[in-house]
N, C-alpha and C positions, 0 to 999 in steps of 0.2 A: 447108769442106764441098765435096767434089768427088766426081764419079762419072764420070770420063772414059771414053769408049768404051762407055757404057751402051747397051743395046739393049732393045727390047720383050721382055718375058718370054715372050711367045708365040713368039719366035724361038729360045728355048732348047730344045734337044732333051729335056733332062731336068734338073730342078732337084733333084737328089738326089746322094747320095754313097755310096760303098761302105764308108765307115768304119763300125766297130761302135759304134753309139750305145747308151746305156742304154735308150732307148725310141725307137720309130719317129718320125722327124721329117722334115719337108720342109726341106732346107737351101737357103737362098737364097744363091748365090755372091756374092762381094764385088762383082763388076762391076755388080750390079743394086741395090746398096745406096747410100743417101745417109746422111751422118753429120752429127750436130750435137752440140756440147758447150755446155751451158748452165751458167753460174755462178749459184749460188743463195745465195751467202754473205750477201747483204743482204736476202734475201727471207724473210719469216716462214714458218714451217713450214705454217701453215694455207693459204697462198697458193701454195705451190710446185707442187702438182699442176696447178692452173689455169694457172700460168705456163708450165709444160712443154708443156701442150697448146696453149697460145696460140702459143708459139714454133714448135712443130711445124707448126701450120697455116700460119703465115707462111712458113716455109722450104720446105714441101713443094710440088712442082709437080703433085701428084696430087690428084684430087678426093676419093679415099678412101684415104688413106695408112694402111698398117699399120706397126707399130713395135715395137721392143724397147728398153726403157728400163732402164738401170742407174743407180740413184740411190744414191750413197755419199757421205757427208760433205756438202760444200757444192757439189757439182756433179752434173749429170745427163748421162750419155752416152746418146745416142739414135741408134739405127740405124733407118731407115725405108725403105719400098719401096711399090710400087703394089699395094695390097690387092685392087683390082678385077681386075687381070690374074692375080693368084694364084687368085682365085675362079674366073675363066674357065678357067684351066688345070686346076683341080680338077674342074670340070664336064666337061671333055674327058677327064680321066683320073681316074675316081672312086676308083681304088685308091690314090691318093696319100695319105700320112699327113695327118691333120688338123692336127697341130701344126707350126708354121712356126718356123724358127730361122735367124737370119743367120749366115753362115759366120764372121764375125769373132769371134763368141762361142765358137767352137771352137778358136781359136788362143790360146795362153797369153798373158796380159797382160805388160806390161813396166812397170818401175818408173820409170825416168828415162832420157831421151835419145832419139836417133833410131834407127829400126830399119827394115830391109827385111824384109817378110813375104811369103814365097812362098804364093800362094793356089791354090785348085783350078784357076783359070784366071787367069793373069797374076800381077802383083806389086802389093804395096801399100807405100807409104811412110808411116811413122807417126812422130809425135812425141808422146812420153809425158812427163807431168810429174806427179810425186807419185802414180803409179799411175793417172792419168787420161789417156785418149787425147785430146789437145788438137787435133791436126790429123792428117788422113789424106788420101791420094790414091792412086787405083788406076790402074795402067797395064797394058796388054795384054802389053807386053814388059818385060824387066828394065830398070829405069831407068838411064840412063847418067849421067855426071858432070854434064852440063848440066841434066838433069831433077832430079837430086838438089840441085844448087845452087839451082835455082829454088824448090824446096820449102823448103829451109832459109831462104831469104830471106823466103818467105811466112810462115814461122813466127816471123820477127823475129830471126834469128840470122845471124852471119857465118860463112863457111866455115871459118875457122881455129878456131872454137869448137866444131866438131862432129866427133864420131866415130860412124860408123855401125856398128850391130850387125845381124846377119842371123839370121833364124829359119827353120826348115824348114816344110814344108807339112803336117806331121802334125797330125791333128785330135784334139782331146780327146774323151773318151767322153760328156761333158756340158758345158753352158755353164760358163765359168769363174766366172760370178757366182752360180751356184746352189750354195748351201751347205746342210749339214744343218740341219734345223729348229732344233735345240738349240744351234747355234753362236752365239757371242757377237754376230756381225754380224747374224744374223737376229733374235735376241731383243732387240737394242737398236734395231732399225730401227723407224721410226714406225708402219708398218702392223701389223707383228707385235706390237709392244709394246701398241698400242691394243687389238688383239684379245685379247692375253693378259690385259690389265687387265679388259677386258669379261668374259672367261671366268672370271677369278677372282671378280669381283663377282657374276656370275651363279651361280657355284658357291656363293659365300658366302650369297647370298639364298636359293638352293635349299636349302642346309643349314639356314639359320635357319627357313625355312618348314617343312622336313621335321621339324626338332626341335620346332617349335611344334605342328605337326599331331600328331606323335607324343605330345607331352605331353597335348594335348587328348584324344586317343584313350585314353591311359593313364588320365587322370582320369575319362573316361566309363566305362571298363572298371571302375575301382576303385569309382566311385559305384554302378554296376550290381551289382558284387559285394557291396558293403556293404548295398545295398537287399535283395538276395537273402538275405544272411545275417541281416539284421534280420527279414525275413519268416519265415525258418526258425526264428530264436530266438523270435519271437512265437508260432509254432505250438508250440514246445517248452514255452514258459511256460504257454500255454493247456492243453496236455496235462498239465503238472505240476500246475497248479491243479485241473484236473479229477480227477487221480489223488488229490490230497490230500483234496478234498471226498468222493470215493468212499471213501477210507480212513476218514475221520471218520464217514461214514454207516455203513460196515461195522462200525466199532468200536461205534457206538451200538446197532446191531442186535444185535451180539454181546453187549453188556452187558445189553440187554433180554432176550435169549433165555437168558443165563446167570443172570439173577436167579432166586432160588428162588420157587416158586409158593406161594400160601397153603396149599394142601393138604399140600405137603412140610413147610412150617414147622409146621403143626398136628400132623403125624405125629411130627416130631422133639420138639416140646414135650411131646406125650403120652408119649413114651418117658422123658423126664426126670422127669415129674411123676406117673407112673402109680402109684408106691408111696405117694404122699401123698394124704391125704383133705382136700379143700378144694372151694370153689366158685369158678368163674371169673366175675368180675363184668364185666370189660371186656377187650378184645383190640384192640390198635392196632399197625399196621405202617407205618413211614414211613422212607424213606431208609436202608434196611438196619438199622433199629432196631425191635425188637419189644418192646412193653410189655404185660405181662399183669398184671392186678390180681386177686389171690386174696383170698378171705375165709375165715379159720379162726382160731379162738382158739388162741393158743400154737403157731403153726406153727414147726417146726424149720427156720429159714432157713439154718443152717449145712449141714445135710444136703441141703437143697434146692440150695444153690450147688454143693456137691460133685457132686451127681447131674447137674446141668446142665453143669458145666464139663467133665465126662468125655465129653460128646457133641461130636464133631468138627464138627458142623454150626454150632456157635457159637464165635466167637472170644473172647467176653467175656460174663460173666454177673454182674450186680449186683442187689442186693436193697435196696429202700428202704421206709420205713414208708408206709402208706397214709393216707387221710384219717381213718380211725377206728382204734382199737387192734387191731381184728381184721382189718384189711386190710393187704396186703403188695403192693408194686410190684416186679415182677421185670423187669429190663431185659436183653434178649438182643441181642448184636451179631453180625451175620452177615457172612461174607466176601463180597467182590464186590458190595458194595452199589451200587445205582443212584444217580448223583448227583442227577438230577432225576426224581423219580417221584411219582406220586400215592399218597397213603396208601391202604392196603388194609385192610379190616377183615374 
């Protein structure tokens, strides 16, 4: 971890770049950055974040360090700087972007080996191992053979084992560790995976709650609908019963009004018996049946039946012997007889 030639940020005329970034950011040049690589292989996932912050506080010479952390696999790459001085510069120049980005994240990463990286100001010597920046050193001038040899020995290698690569100073449009949200690296990272699982669980709980609530609402609606239909059916049944009772009453009235009157019956009987000479001893009418008791010696019953049967007011005429030889019972049946009626005389 080195930052040779570092100066106070307040001495920097402008901490920005003319490169075309995807979003406005305040670029902190390499000479103002400190770097730390932390091995997390033997550290449980739940403790890694705390360990990173602890190592950062231990290594930082600043009271309020700001940092950019790239945690991939079993290592954490940390670039940090003086956050208080950045805040001071922002107060002096309010138009500065709020987002802060270390310059090193705008240079393409390297997979394996030693590399010379041209910076906005000066040069950086880097040693990469398995796509992780293990060691770095910044110099204001291009490092000579002596500076390179010293850096190689600091990394634990001999000069005959090393071949240097060189990269230009072109900046990327966005930090190289920023990947699309749906990329495999993002989805499998612990913070994103935790949020995704929490989101899926929340969506599942919300769906279950919504389905349960929907079922309850549907049950309530169906119960209300059934109750309303039952009330309507009850009204229909009441109306039907009332209509049936009214119909029965009307039929009873019709039957009563359609029944023949005693005067009508007497007139029709008179038409049938006018040609005969007899005396009427009794007259009874009950349930559509008329019984007339006649008294005359030797009454021609055959002619009597023929005369009465010719009258359409009667449906049937029968003749029976009376109590004495001179008495005759004549039974008349009338149409439309009343089922329950009082006898009329």
